[in-house]
KEVEX-130681 format. One record per residue (C-alpha): residue number from 1; x, y, z; residue in one letter. Coordinates in pm, 1 decimal. Example, Ala and Ser with C-alpha at 12.3 -4.5 7.8 and 13.67 -1.06 7.14 Angstrom:
BEGIN
[1 [1230.0 -450.0 780.0] "a"]
[2 [1367.0 -106.0 714.0] "s"]
//
This chain:
BEGIN
[1 [9.5 1.8 -10.3] "m"]
[2 [285.5 221.7 67.6] "e"]
[3 [451.0 208.7 -268.1] "n"]
[4 [108.8 226.5 -468.1] "r"]
[5 [72.0 569.2 -237.1] "s"]
[6 [399.6 708.5 -332.5] "e"]
[7 [358.1 577.7 -668.6] "s"]
[8 [15.5 791.9 -666.5] "l"]
[9 [170.3 1108.7 -497.0] "k"]
[10 [466.9 1072.7 -769.1] "t"]
[11 [220.6 1093.9 -1071.1] "e"]
[12 [-7.7 1383.6 -914.2] "r"]
[13 [286.2 1577.0 -889.3] "n"]
[14 [438.8 1468.9 -1244.4] "e"]
[15 [58.7 1611.8 -1373.8] "a"]
[16 [45.8 1913.0 -1196.6] "w"]
[17 [430.9 2020.9 -1278.9] "r"]
[18 [309.9 1901.6 -1634.3] "s"]
[19 [-14.3 2151.3 -1612.0] "d"]
[20 [202.1 2430.3 -1445.1] "l"]
[21 [438.7 2418.4 -1779.0] "r"]
[22 [164.3 2449.6 -2035.1] "k"]
[23 [-24.3 2692.1 -1850.3] "n"]
[24 [268.4 2941.7 -1751.2] "i"]
[25 [321.4 3016.1 -2121.4] "k"]
[26 [-31.8 3152.5 -2099.2] "a"]
[27 [25.3 3378.8 -1831.0] "k"]
[28 [198.6 3719.9 -1747.4] "d"]
[29 [454.6 3552.2 -1500.4] "r"]
[30 [508.1 3873.6 -1347.3] "t"]
[31 [101.8 3862.7 -1224.0] "s"]
[32 [227.4 3493.1 -963.0] "l"]
[33 [227.2 3601.6 -616.9] "i"]
[34 [573.5 3570.9 -433.7] "r"]
[35 [580.6 3245.5 -230.2] "a"]
[36 [533.9 3268.8 107.1] "k"]
[37 [789.6 3069.2 378.4] "m"]
[38 [593.2 2806.3 570.5] "n"]
[39 [676.0 2842.4 942.4] "e"]
[40 [639.8 2650.9 1283.4] "v"]
[41 [363.8 2835.9 1534.1] "d"]
[42 [536.5 3103.5 1748.8] "a"]
[43 [370.7 2940.5 1992.0] "n"]
[44 [518.7 2583.3 1986.0] "v"]
[45 [844.1 2686.9 1831.4] "r"]
[46 [949.8 2913.0 2121.5] "i"]
[47 [897.7 2599.1 2339.3] "k"]
[48 [1228.6 2440.1 2179.3] "s"]
[49 [1522.6 2462.9 1917.8] "y"]
[50 [1277.4 2329.4 1570.9] "v"]
[51 [1349.9 2529.1 1300.8] "e"]
[52 [1107.3 2819.4 1238.0] "v"]
[53 [1100.5 2808.2 895.8] "n"]
[54 [1002.0 2476.7 725.9] "s"]
[55 [1026.9 2507.4 381.0] "g"]
[56 [877.1 2549.0 48.6] "l"]
[57 [665.4 2247.2 -114.5] "t"]
[58 [723.1 2099.1 -451.4] "v"]
[59 [430.0 2325.0 -544.3] "e"]
[60 [527.0 2639.8 -412.1] "q"]
[61 [884.3 2624.2 -514.9] "a"]
[62 [771.1 2560.1 -901.1] "q"]
[63 [541.2 2842.4 -871.2] "q"]
[64 [768.8 3059.1 -731.6] "e"]
[65 [1029.1 2940.5 -991.5] "a"]
[66 [793.8 3045.1 -1259.1] "a"]
[67 [808.1 3380.5 -1181.3] "r"]
[68 [1154.6 3448.3 -1318.7] "c"]
[69 [1138.5 3608.7 -1675.4] "i"]
[70 [1462.6 3512.5 -1824.1] "d"]
[71 [1645.1 3841.7 -1833.4] "c"]
[72 [1851.9 3873.0 -2116.4] "a"]
[73 [2104.6 4006.6 -1832.1] "n"]
[74 [2070.4 3847.8 -1533.4] "p"]
[75 [2121.8 4144.7 -1250.3] "t"]
[76 [2074.3 3887.7 -1005.3] "c"]
[77 [2407.0 3695.5 -1052.9] "i"]
[78 [2591.8 4027.3 -1009.4] "n"]
[79 [2436.0 4080.3 -642.9] "g"]
[80 [2583.1 3744.5 -532.7] "c"]
[81 [2911.2 3715.8 -376.9] "p"]
[82 [2989.6 3384.9 -501.0] "v"]
[83 [2821.4 3420.2 -836.3] "e"]
[84 [2595.6 3121.7 -820.4] "i"]
[85 [2441.1 3083.9 -1140.5] "n"]
[86 [2056.2 3171.2 -1060.1] "i"]
[87 [1840.6 3200.4 -1385.2] "p"]
[88 [1996.7 2829.8 -1453.5] "k"]
[89 [1918.2 2670.7 -1106.6] "f"]
[90 [1563.7 2854.2 -1077.4] "v"]
[91 [1480.5 2719.5 -1392.9] "k"]
[92 [1586.9 2364.0 -1312.3] "r"]
[93 [1360.1 2378.2 -1027.7] "i"]
[94 [1025.6 2487.1 -1284.0] "e"]
[95 [1122.0 2246.9 -1510.2] "q"]
[96 [1111.4 1957.7 -1189.2] "g"]
[97 [1486.3 1914.0 -1225.7] "e"]
[98 [1554.1 1939.0 -865.8] "f"]
[99 [1848.7 1738.3 -799.9] "l"]
[100 [1993.0 1935.1 -1140.4] "e"]
[101 [1914.4 2244.5 -976.5] "a"]
[102 [2147.9 2201.3 -652.2] "a"]
[103 [2428.7 2064.2 -867.6] "k"]
[104 [2423.0 2404.5 -1051.5] "v"]
[105 [2425.2 2582.0 -679.0] "l"]
[106 [2733.2 2329.5 -610.4] "k"]
[107 [2941.0 2488.5 -924.9] "e"]
[108 [3046.1 2808.8 -753.6] "t"]
[109 [2851.7 2760.8 -356.2] "s"]
[110 [3033.4 2527.0 -105.6] "t"]
[111 [2704.5 2588.7 165.9] "l"]
[112 [2372.3 2573.9 -38.6] "p"]
[113 [2162.9 2449.2 248.2] "a"]
[114 [2310.4 2723.6 489.0] "v"]
[115 [2270.5 3008.0 245.7] "c"]
[116 [1941.0 2920.6 182.9] "g"]
[117 [1885.8 3007.4 542.9] "r"]
[118 [2123.9 3274.8 665.7] "v"]
[119 [2203.7 3464.2 357.6] "c"]
[120 [2073.9 3839.9 364.1] "p"]
[121 [1931.1 3770.6 -7.8] "q"]
[122 [1693.5 4078.9 19.9] "e"]
[123 [2060.6 4280.5 16.3] "k"]
[124 [2205.0 4124.6 -250.5] "q"]
[125 [2094.6 3899.9 -539.7] "c"]
[126 [1702.4 3959.9 -469.3] "e"]
[127 [1826.8 4323.8 -459.4] "a"]
[128 [1896.7 4300.8 -797.2] "n"]
[129 [1643.4 4081.0 -916.3] "c"]
[130 [1433.5 4297.5 -1230.7] "f"]
[131 [1108.7 4277.1 -1006.3] "y"]
[132 [1286.6 4508.6 -785.2] "t"]
[133 [1475.2 4674.2 -981.3] "q"]
[134 [1220.9 4745.0 -1261.7] "k"]
[135 [874.4 4677.3 -1165.4] "l"]
[136 [906.2 4781.6 -783.2] "k"]
[137 [734.1 4436.3 -689.6] "k"]
[138 [841.0 4166.6 -468.8] "e"]
[139 [1171.5 3975.6 -632.5] "p"]
[140 [1165.9 3636.9 -712.8] "v"]
[141 [1247.4 3425.2 -360.3] "a"]
[142 [1578.2 3331.7 -467.8] "i"]
[143 [1647.3 3247.8 -121.8] "g"]
[144 [1360.3 3010.5 -50.8] "y"]
[145 [1422.2 2847.7 -374.5] "l"]
[146 [1812.6 2744.8 -311.3] "e"]
[147 [1746.5 2658.8 41.6] "r"]
[148 [1412.6 2418.9 -169.8] "f"]
[149 [1690.0 2240.6 -429.3] "a"]
[150 [1943.3 2182.2 -129.4] "a"]
[151 [1735.2 2019.9 90.1] "d"]
[152 [1558.0 1810.7 -166.3] "y"]
[153 [1879.7 1685.7 -250.8] "e"]
[154 [1962.9 1615.2 135.3] "r"]
[155 [1655.9 1424.4 171.5] "e"]
[156 [1643.3 1223.0 -154.6] "s"]
[157 [1967.6 1057.7 -63.9] "g"]
[158 [2117.5 1133.2 -386.9] "q"]
[159 [2378.4 1364.9 -254.2] "m"]
[160 [2635.1 1503.9 -540.3] "s"]
[161 [2985.4 1562.7 -473.4] "v"]
[162 [3153.4 1813.1 -671.2] "p"]
[163 [3439.4 1683.4 -888.5] "e"]
[164 [3773.6 1712.8 -782.9] "t"]
[165 [4102.4 1722.2 -1003.6] "a"]
[166 [4380.1 1496.5 -951.1] "t"]
[167 [4606.1 1557.2 -630.1] "s"]
[168 [4908.8 1768.5 -754.8] "n"]
[169 [5010.4 1704.5 -339.7] "n"]
[170 [5069.6 2063.5 -247.8] "i"]
[171 [4994.1 2090.1 112.2] "k"]
[172 [4797.3 2373.6 178.6] "i"]
[173 [4655.4 2478.6 555.6] "g"]
[174 [4327.5 2608.9 658.7] "v"]
[175 [4309.8 2846.4 977.4] "i"]
[176 [3895.8 2816.2 1107.9] "g"]
[177 [3629.8 2593.9 1003.8] "s"]
[178 [3373.7 2903.8 937.2] "g"]
[179 [3200.1 2984.6 623.8] "p"]
[180 [3490.8 3150.1 460.4] "a"]
[181 [3774.7 2847.4 533.5] "g"]
[182 [3518.8 2607.2 449.8] "l"]
[183 [3446.4 2781.7 126.8] "t"]
[184 [3812.4 2784.0 39.2] "f"]
[185 [3863.8 2433.6 133.1] "a"]
[186 [3631.4 2352.0 -132.6] "g"]
[187 [3709.6 2536.8 -384.1] "e"]
[188 [4088.3 2414.8 -307.5] "m"]
[189 [4012.5 2062.2 -318.6] "a"]
[190 [3838.0 2127.5 -641.6] "k"]
[191 [4135.6 2229.0 -780.9] "k"]
[192 [4347.3 1909.7 -685.3] "g"]
[193 [4506.3 2071.8 -370.7] "y"]
[194 [4577.4 1863.0 -38.8] "s"]
[195 [4409.2 2084.0 206.1] "i"]
[196 [4400.3 2045.9 593.0] "t"]
[197 [4157.8 2295.9 779.7] "v"]
[198 [4280.3 2358.4 1156.0] "f"]
[199 [4004.9 2411.5 1411.0] "e"]
[200 [4045.5 2570.2 1768.4] "a"]
[201 [3762.7 2469.2 1886.9] "l"]
[202 [3586.7 2090.4 1876.6] "h"]
[203 [3363.0 2092.9 1646.3] "e"]
[204 [3393.6 2199.5 1311.6] "i"]
[205 [3175.0 2489.3 1150.6] "g"]
[206 [3295.6 2789.5 1301.5] "g"]
[207 [3038.7 3081.8 1319.7] "v"]
[208 [2811.9 2839.3 1167.7] "l"]
[209 [2786.7 2615.8 1473.8] "k"]
[210 [2895.7 2841.5 1741.6] "y"]
[211 [2699.3 3155.6 1662.7] "g"]
[212 [2397.6 3072.5 1490.7] "i"]
[213 [2089.2 2889.8 1703.7] "p"]
[214 [1947.6 2560.2 1532.0] "e"]
[215 [1620.2 2747.9 1518.3] "f"]
[216 [1782.1 2929.1 1242.1] "r"]
[217 [2010.5 2685.3 1115.8] "l"]
[218 [1996.6 2305.1 1235.3] "p"]
[219 [2354.1 2144.0 1293.0] "n"]
[220 [2276.4 1876.4 1090.2] "d"]
[221 [2211.8 2054.8 795.5] "i"]
[222 [2598.9 2210.1 827.7] "v"]
[223 [2719.0 1874.3 933.1] "d"]
[224 [2609.8 1745.6 579.2] "v"]
[225 [2772.7 2024.3 412.5] "e"]
[226 [3122.4 1939.8 582.6] "i"]
[227 [3036.8 1602.4 507.8] "d"]
[228 [3037.5 1697.1 151.5] "n"]
[229 [3397.8 1837.4 211.6] "l"]
[230 [3521.9 1524.4 358.7] "r"]
[231 [3411.9 1305.2 65.9] "k"]
[232 [3605.3 1552.4 -169.8] "m"]
[233 [3927.5 1468.4 33.2] "g"]
[234 [3946.9 1765.0 304.4] "v"]
[235 [4112.5 1671.0 626.0] "q"]
[236 [4019.4 1829.9 953.1] "f"]
[237 [4175.9 1879.1 1279.3] "e"]
[238 [3996.6 2028.6 1576.4] "t"]
[239 [4112.2 2157.7 1903.3] "n"]
[240 [4408.1 2292.1 1693.6] "f"]
[241 [4520.3 2647.9 1778.3] "v"]
[242 [4771.4 2727.3 1451.4] "v"]
[243 [5010.2 2955.5 1657.0] "g"]
[244 [5021.6 2781.6 1987.0] "k"]
[245 [4971.6 2401.1 1933.8] "t"]
[246 [5185.7 2405.1 1662.0] "v"]
[247 [5410.8 2722.9 1500.5] "s"]
[248 [5359.1 2835.3 1149.9] "f"]
[249 [5718.1 2743.6 1079.8] "d"]
[250 [5660.0 2380.4 1216.7] "d"]
[251 [5367.4 2343.8 959.4] "l"]
[252 [5579.8 2449.1 652.5] "k"]
[253 [5855.4 2202.3 807.1] "e"]
[254 [5566.5 1962.4 749.0] "e"]
[255 [5540.8 2042.7 391.7] "g"]
[256 [5279.8 2308.4 386.9] "y"]
[257 [5297.1 2544.9 91.3] "k"]
[258 [5087.9 2825.6 178.8] "a"]
[259 [4786.2 2914.2 453.7] "f"]
[260 [4426.2 3073.3 435.5] "f"]
[261 [4348.7 3253.3 747.1] "a"]
[262 [3951.2 3267.0 794.2] "g"]
[263 [4003.5 3281.9 1167.5] "s"]
[264 [3699.3 3521.9 1212.1] "g"]
[265 [3640.9 3792.0 1458.2] "a"]
[266 [3533.0 3617.4 1763.7] "g"]
[267 [3675.7 3900.8 2067.6] "l"]
[268 [3355.5 4066.5 2165.9] "p"]
[269 [3327.4 4442.2 2226.9] "r"]
[270 [3164.7 4609.4 2530.4] "f"]
[271 [3045.3 4960.0 2576.6] "m"]
[272 [3273.8 5053.7 2879.0] "g"]
[273 [3038.0 5182.3 3079.2] "i"]
[274 [2969.2 5125.2 3506.9] "p"]
[275 [2897.8 4784.3 3620.8] "g"]
[276 [3014.2 4598.8 3293.8] "e"]
[277 [3187.7 4350.5 3561.9] "n"]
[278 [2895.8 4230.6 3722.7] "y"]
[279 [2783.0 3898.1 3738.1] "i"]
[280 [2471.9 3797.0 3488.9] "g"]
[281 [2640.1 4076.2 3214.0] "i"]
[282 [2829.0 3873.6 2928.0] "q"]
[283 [2867.0 3917.2 2567.2] "s"]
[284 [2637.5 3756.9 2289.2] "s"]
[285 [2954.5 3526.3 2190.9] "n"]
[286 [2997.7 3376.4 2531.3] "e"]
[287 [2600.9 3375.6 2558.3] "y"]
[288 [2518.2 3185.4 2211.4] "l"]
[289 [2898.2 2969.7 2187.6] "t"]
[290 [2773.4 2818.6 2522.6] "r"]
[291 [2447.2 2752.6 2482.1] "i"]
[292 [2481.4 2654.9 2110.1] "n"]
[293 [2835.8 2443.4 2122.1] "l"]
[294 [2852.9 2336.6 2470.8] "m"]
[295 [2506.2 2272.3 2546.4] "h"]
[296 [2489.7 2522.5 2864.9] "a"]
[297 [2133.4 2498.5 2885.1] "a"]
[298 [2118.3 2163.2 2967.7] "e"]
[299 [2097.7 2025.9 3310.1] "q"]
[300 [2400.4 1908.8 3473.1] "d"]
[301 [2587.8 2077.1 3216.1] "t"]
[302 [2946.9 2188.4 3338.9] "d"]
[303 [2951.2 2529.3 3175.5] "t"]
[304 [2608.8 2653.9 3259.0] "p"]
[305 [2542.9 2984.2 3119.8] "v"]
[306 [2347.9 3255.1 3322.3] "v"]
[307 [2014.3 3327.9 3197.2] "s"]
[308 [1704.5 3469.4 3406.1] "g"]
[309 [1370.2 3575.1 3359.7] "k"]
[310 [1423.9 3921.7 3271.4] "n"]
[311 [1655.5 3950.7 2997.3] "v"]
[312 [1776.0 4252.9 2822.8] "m"]
[313 [1990.8 4238.5 2481.4] "v"]
[314 [2183.1 4558.0 2391.5] "i"]
[315 [2217.4 4582.5 2006.6] "g"]
[316 [2000.2 4574.0 1684.5] "g"]
[317 [2194.8 4308.9 1458.0] "g"]
[318 [2125.7 3976.9 1400.3] "n"]
[319 [2332.0 3828.0 1680.8] "t"]
[320 [2138.5 4045.7 1908.5] "a"]
[321 [1792.2 3896.3 1744.3] "m"]
[322 [1954.3 3544.5 1792.0] "d"]
[323 [2009.0 3604.2 2148.6] "s"]
[324 [1712.6 3780.5 2257.4] "v"]
[325 [1499.5 3462.3 2084.9] "r"]
[326 [1702.2 3223.9 2226.2] "t"]
[327 [1626.6 3391.3 2564.5] "a"]
[328 [1276.0 3319.2 2515.2] "k"]
[329 [1356.9 2971.2 2453.2] "r"]
[330 [1537.0 2954.0 2814.0] "l"]
[331 [1236.9 3049.1 2939.2] "g"]
[332 [1275.7 3430.9 2972.3] "a"]
[333 [936.1 3591.2 3082.2] "d"]
[334 [1040.5 3984.4 2926.6] "r"]
[335 [1292.0 3881.9 2662.6] "a"]
[336 [1416.7 4270.0 2554.8] "m"]
[337 [1605.6 4448.5 2283.2] "i"]
[338 [1756.3 4754.5 2368.2] "v"]
[339 [1869.8 4955.6 2070.5] "y"]
[340 [1999.9 5295.1 2048.6] "r"]
[341 [1824.5 5392.5 1682.5] "r"]
[342 [1475.2 5320.9 1579.1] "g"]
[343 [1293.2 4982.3 1446.3] "m"]
[344 [1360.6 5142.4 1057.6] "d"]
[345 [1736.2 5197.3 1134.8] "e"]
[346 [1787.9 4832.0 1310.8] "m"]
[347 [2051.3 4632.9 1060.1] "p"]
[348 [1895.5 4288.3 1175.0] "a"]
[349 [1696.9 4116.4 908.8] "r"]
[350 [1363.6 4196.0 872.3] "k"]
[351 [1249.7 3861.1 872.6] "e"]
[352 [1474.7 3817.0 1210.9] "e"]
[353 [1290.3 4099.3 1349.9] "i"]
[354 [927.6 3974.7 1259.3] "h"]
[355 [1008.7 3640.4 1381.5] "h"]
[356 [1132.0 3802.9 1716.3] "a"]
[357 [830.7 4020.1 1731.8] "i"]
[358 [602.3 3677.8 1713.3] "e"]
[359 [783.9 3522.6 1979.9] "e"]
[360 [712.2 3797.1 2203.3] "g"]
[361 [985.9 3984.9 2219.5] "v"]
[362 [1003.2 4324.3 2364.0] "e"]
[363 [1152.7 4654.7 2134.5] "f"]
[364 [1300.9 4930.1 2350.8] "i"]
[365 [1407.1 5145.5 2090.5] "t"]
[366 [1610.1 5521.1 2084.3] "l"]
[367 [1711.1 5389.5 2410.6] "a"]
[368 [2054.3 5313.4 2519.1] "n"]
[369 [2227.3 5155.4 2871.4] "p"]
[370 [2452.9 5409.1 3067.7] "i"]
[371 [2518.4 5229.7 3393.5] "e"]
[372 [2429.3 4869.6 3556.1] "y"]
[373 [2343.8 4823.3 3906.2] "f"]
[374 [2369.5 4484.4 4136.5] "a"]
[375 [2273.5 4346.2 4463.3] "d"]
[376 [2452.6 4298.8 4728.4] "e"]
[377 [2600.7 3956.5 4604.7] "k"]
[378 [2751.3 4136.9 4287.4] "g"]
[379 [2464.7 4029.2 4076.6] "r"]
[380 [2304.7 4284.8 3787.1] "v"]
[381 [1941.4 4357.4 3866.1] "n"]
[382 [1886.5 4698.1 3700.5] "k"]
[383 [2008.3 4887.5 3393.8] "v"]
[384 [2027.2 5265.3 3382.0] "k"]
[385 [1853.3 5334.6 3029.5] "i"]
[386 [1896.9 5719.9 2814.1] "q"]
[387 [1649.5 5801.2 2601.7] "k"]
[388 [1804.9 5914.8 2275.1] "m"]
[389 [1682.8 6082.4 1964.8] "e"]
[390 [1826.9 6080.7 1592.3] "l"]
[391 [2014.4 6375.1 1480.9] "g"]
[392 [2238.3 6467.2 1141.1] "e"]
[393 [2362.2 6113.0 973.6] "p"]
[394 [2671.7 6008.9 1064.1] "d"]
[395 [3002.4 5879.8 816.2] "a"]
[396 [2806.0 5582.3 721.7] "s"]
[397 [2453.7 5785.1 652.0] "g"]
[398 [2260.8 5696.0 930.0] "r"]
[399 [2119.3 5936.9 1152.1] "r"]
[400 [2329.5 5958.6 1467.5] "r"]
[401 [2169.2 5882.2 1793.7] "p"]
[402 [2172.6 6166.5 2016.8] "v"]
[403 [2105.2 6134.0 2396.1] "a"]
[404 [1833.3 6322.7 2575.1] "i"]
[405 [1948.4 6468.3 2859.3] "e"]
[406 [1738.2 6421.2 3196.1] "g"]
[407 [1538.4 6131.4 3026.5] "s"]
[408 [1721.5 5811.7 3230.5] "e"]
[409 [1491.5 5556.7 3384.0] "y"]
[410 [1604.4 5191.3 3572.9] "l"]
[411 [1448.3 4893.7 3392.8] "i"]
[412 [1500.2 4543.9 3651.1] "q"]
[413 [1688.8 4289.8 3509.9] "v"]
[414 [1833.8 3946.9 3579.7] "s"]
[415 [2087.4 3904.8 3292.8] "t"]
[416 [2247.5 4150.5 3006.2] "v"]
[417 [2372.6 4022.4 2680.1] "v"]
[418 [2568.2 4281.0 2493.7] "v"]
[419 [2565.1 4230.7 2125.2] "s"]
[420 [2740.6 4598.5 2006.0] "v"]
[421 [3017.1 4424.7 1749.1] "g"]
[422 [3314.7 4209.8 1774.9] "v"]
[423 [3695.4 4235.9 1672.4] "s"]
[424 [3911.9 4015.0 1501.6] "p"]
[425 [4106.4 3746.5 1670.3] "n"]
[426 [4455.3 3820.0 1723.8] "p"]
[427 [4608.5 3519.2 1740.0] "l"]
[428 [4728.5 3479.6 1388.9] "i"]
[429 [4886.7 3817.8 1398.7] "p"]
[430 [5053.1 3775.6 1683.3] "d"]
[431 [5198.5 3452.5 1554.4] "s"]
[432 [5321.4 3641.2 1258.2] "l"]
[433 [5489.2 3956.3 1356.7] "p"]
[434 [5571.1 4044.1 1001.4] "e"]
[435 [5194.2 4026.9 868.1] "l"]
[436 [5058.3 4383.2 858.5] "t"]
[437 [4756.3 4439.5 1024.4] "t"]
[438 [4502.3 4794.9 1003.0] "t"]
[439 [4470.2 5016.8 1303.3] "k"]
[440 [4145.6 4757.9 1389.1] "w"]
[441 [4335.4 4443.2 1408.3] "g"]
[442 [4215.3 4325.5 1101.3] "t"]
[443 [4484.7 4178.1 860.5] "i"]
[444 [4562.5 4414.5 543.7] "e"]
[445 [4514.1 4211.7 197.3] "v"]
[446 [4526.5 4337.6 -144.4] "n"]
[447 [4161.9 4398.7 -184.1] "e"]
[448 [4144.0 4218.0 -566.8] "d"]
[449 [4380.0 3899.8 -450.0] "t"]
[450 [4337.6 3850.8 -57.0] "l"]
[451 [4696.9 3825.9 -45.3] "q"]
[452 [4873.3 3952.9 258.2] "s"]
[453 [5188.0 4111.0 334.8] "s"]
[454 [5318.5 3788.4 348.7] "i"]
[455 [5290.6 3626.4 0.7] "n"]
[456 [5181.0 3271.1 102.6] "t"]
[457 [4899.7 3384.2 355.5] "v"]
[458 [4575.5 3490.8 208.5] "f"]
[459 [4312.4 3557.8 409.3] "a"]
[460 [3934.7 3646.6 424.1] "g"]
[461 [3604.1 3633.8 605.4] "g"]
[462 [3559.1 3875.0 944.9] "d"]
[463 [3938.0 3825.1 1031.1] "i"]
[464 [3973.5 4103.1 715.3] "v"]
[465 [3622.3 4250.4 707.9] "r"]
[466 [3574.0 4269.6 1104.5] "g"]
[467 [3222.4 4169.4 1094.1] "g"]
[468 [3010.6 4066.1 779.0] "a"]
[469 [2755.4 3806.0 661.8] "t"]
[470 [2836.7 3458.4 610.4] "v"]
[471 [2773.8 3536.7 221.0] "i"]
[472 [3034.2 3778.7 198.1] "l"]
[473 [3299.5 3545.3 393.6] "a"]
[474 [3211.2 3251.2 154.3] "m"]
[475 [3257.7 3513.9 -158.5] "g"]
[476 [3621.8 3591.5 14.5] "d"]
[477 [3711.5 3212.3 51.7] "g"]
[478 [3633.5 3143.6 -327.6] "r"]
[479 [3845.1 3483.4 -441.9] "r"]
[480 [4100.6 3361.9 -248.8] "a"]
[481 [4130.4 3011.0 -396.2] "a"]
[482 [4153.9 3144.2 -696.3] "q"]
[483 [4418.5 3378.4 -604.5] "s"]
[484 [4632.5 3160.9 -449.5] "m"]
[485 [4603.6 2876.6 -725.0] "d"]
[486 [4705.6 3174.2 -977.8] "n"]
[487 [4993.7 3237.0 -747.8] "f"]
[488 [5124.1 2897.5 -662.7] "l"]
[489 [5116.0 2813.0 -1013.1] "k"]
[490 [5328.4 3106.2 -1111.6] "k"]
[491 [5604.6 3066.0 -902.9] "n"]
[492 [5618.5 2708.2 -1006.9] "e"]
[493 [5721.1 2828.4 -1351.7] "q"]
//
């Protein structure tokens, strides 16, 4: 009965696809309505780490793919840092060739299932879509379709592994297993290099594992992408700190010819206001790492995280949203975002803000903490907030927040999570004194090649940018791989 049921289901799907292909020719594609992402109800999801977005159905995906009008000049590709052939994979979906769509993604993207979930498409490929640019309508849901194709392939059990060239036996070291490092490793493996990725933590994935909660990016999704890299021949070493476990000179003696630094920006920033050392005040980096990677929310853990009923998160970016939504799942009665500008200026993705509102997060905008207070045991219990107003634009073009004198008031808290940015990890620069860095501590590189002042060291991602998106880090990894390949081949001659 099960086989017959599956057969009938397949027949219905094929018939639906055939009807769509016939009928779409008679329709104006631009009249189709953009697909809406299916989601788990907010009252259900805040009680667990279930993924919020549940993906598109086959019918939704094909209907959405049919909105693509086959631009003669597909500007969407211009907005993609890894240069995915977007029209090609979207058309494969429209035609029902889902596994082929996934293969197209893998031609340039090492982490398609990840990007389909966390990439800010609305600011990149979708912002360059014909619908957005010319028609002022909602763009084709490229991110939803990318996720659909990657998930379909994974769930089908027919995962394709990108082809790799015959090994050239040239050893390359990759420092850090975040999106920049993983992408670089995959691209270099395709070219036939022997790649080893060195990760300081006990799990592979970098910020994809420690920084992004599973309700946005499940760990098993990341693990599948990493497993594909293993099948391509990439080796991984965990609990391995380059510069401490071994030196760069040690690795050179072992035969490593060049290195890619993708060690990220894991050094948290604080605001420098009175009381920041009280118990219960921590960075979002520590808060999320302990919970996501060290299971600090579980009973009997060796590394418990401090989280209470009144949790205040300072900041307005995606990491702040991840932190405050995590607090809700840990049982906070009042989970607050305090942000010094207004809702319209908040840098977090609109989708993440929308989900936070649905989950009961309180937004206190045009407000800034200026002092913390503690109880007799030294645990934070109040925050002094100063109201703000927007003044003239600053160097970034955003209106500068200006304090309103005499507007201070107190809010009771049990936990404060500070999410106001990060600084580059200093370990690699400290290990290589001849490496040129910027005044912000980032590695200085050639903008075109991503080659550092040491010609055998290339770098990308947050260690260069100081804090950016997953997809920009991936773009750096891809560009650095091409540049290093060119450099090594040139120096062989």
